[in-house]
C-alpha positions in Angstrom: -16.0 4.5 34.0 -15.9 2.4 37.1 -13.0 4.4 38.4 -14.6 7.7 37.7 -17.8 6.5 39.4 -15.8 5.2 42.4 -13.8 8.5 42.6 -17.0 10.5 42.4 -18.6 8.4 45.2 -15.5 9.0 47.4 -15.6 12.8 46.7 -19.3 12.9 47.6 -18.4 11.0 50.8 -15.7 13.5 51.6 -18.1 16.5 50.9 -20.7 15.0 53.2 -18.1 14.8 56.0 -17.7 11.0 55.8 -14.6 9.0 55.7 -12.9 7.8 52.6 -12.2 4.1 52.4 -8.6 4.3 51.3 -8.2 0.6 50.7 -11.2 0.5 48.4 -10.0 3.6 46.6 -6.5 2.2 46.2 -7.9 -1.1 44.9 -10.0 0.8 42.3 -7.0 2.9 41.2 -4.7 -0.2 41.0 -7.3 -2.0 38.9 -7.5 1.1 36.6 -3.7 1.2 36.3 -3.7 -2.5 35.4 -6.4 -1.9 32.8 -4.4 1.0 31.3 -1.3 -1.3 31.1 -3.4 -3.9 29.2 -4.7 -1.2 26.9 -1.2 0.2 26.3 0.1 -3.3 25.4 -2.9 -3.8 23.1 -2.3 -0.4 21.4 1.4 -1.3 21.0 0.5 -4.6 19.3 -2.0 -2.8 17.0 0.7 -0.2 16.1 3.2 -2.9 15.3 0.6 -4.7 13.1 -0.2 -1.5 11.3 3.5 -0.8 10.8 4.0 -4.3 9.3 1.0 -3.9 7.1 2.3 -0.5 5.9 5.7 -2.1 5.2 4.0 -4.9 3.2 2.0 -2.3 1.3 5.2 -0.4 0.4 6.9 -3.6 -0.7 3.9 -4.5 -2.9 3.8 -1.0 -4.4 7.6 -1.2 -5.2 7.1 -4.6 -6.8 4.2 -3.3 -8.8 6.3 -0.4 -10.0 9.0 -2.8 -11.1 6.5 -4.9 -12.9 5.0 -1.8 -14.7 8.5 -0.7 -15.8 9.3 -4.2 -17.1 6.0 -4.3 -19.0 6.6 -0.8 -20.4 10.0 -1.8 -21.6 8.7 -5.0 -23.2 6.0 -2.9 -24.9 8.6 -0.5 -26.3 10.6 -3.4 -27.6 7.6 -4.9 -29.3 6.7 -1.5 -30.9 10.3 -1.3 -32.2 10.1 -4.8 -33.6 6.8 -4.0 -35.3 8.1 -0.7 -36.7 11.2 -2.6 -38.1 9.0 -5.3 -39.6 6.7 -2.7 -41.1 9.7 -0.9 -42.6 11.1 -4.1 -44.0 7.7 -4.9 -45.5 7.5 -1.4 -47.0 11.0 -1.7 -48.4 10.2 -5.1 -49.9 7.0 -3.8 -51.5 9.0 -0.9 -53.0 11.7 -3.2 -54.3 9.1 -5.5 -55.8 7.4 -2.5 -57.5 10.7 -1.3 -58.8 11.5 -4.8 -60.2 8.1 -5.0 -61.7 8.5 -1.6 -63.3 12.0 -2.6 -64.7 10.5 -5.8 -66.2 7.6 -3.9 -67.8 10.1 -1.4 -69.3 12.2 -4.3 -70.7 9.2 -5.9 -72.1 8.0 -2.7 -73.7 11.4 -2.2 -75.3 
């Protein structure tokens, strides 16, 4: 804003037929260039930080995906074990019932 104000003042001075103080104008412009360089470096730093944060987020998401896959695999294995145990128990109950029926028939005979 200082630069714009200084340039507007110099333009008004020219319009009114006065002389432009070139040294003052050059000084203001050089200061503005320096400010822009500082801003550019600051923006570059922020961009690098954002890029790093984005890379960290991507890594975290990838790790979370692996964890989810691992948990899903473990859950599937646990379900299979439970299904097998349930089947064994059912088979055992049937076998016991068959044995019991066979004993009852023998006793009845």
